[in-house]
Phi, psi and omega in degrees: 000139182236174176229138171249137177256120183272131183240153186287328181217160175300323177296319180291329178295315179299311180297320174298319177297318177296323180296314181291327180288326178292333177272009180059036174256111177303130178206166179210138177281130183219160175295150178295128173306141187306329181277002177246151176245150181202139174294337190277313181092349175234141180225174180248130176256131180228161169295145177303325182288348178265355190306309185295314182296320184291315185291322177296317179295318178293320177300317179300328184273001181077018180274121181273145178236165174264010180112176182228138184229139176283140178224156174292316188215000000 
């Protein structure tokens, strides 16, 4: 099970990916799943077990998100 973190813009998604990588949180930029909506079109996929740490890390870095949703893959 994975979680996708929705971000407001592609440039912010790339920045968020770098922040998570520096924090040693495995992540991957992917297109937003069709059943979810996002203004950006790109989101960050993480393991469900990393959700709390990832959201906390992004918040500490001042990165705003549109939320996090569970996805199968």
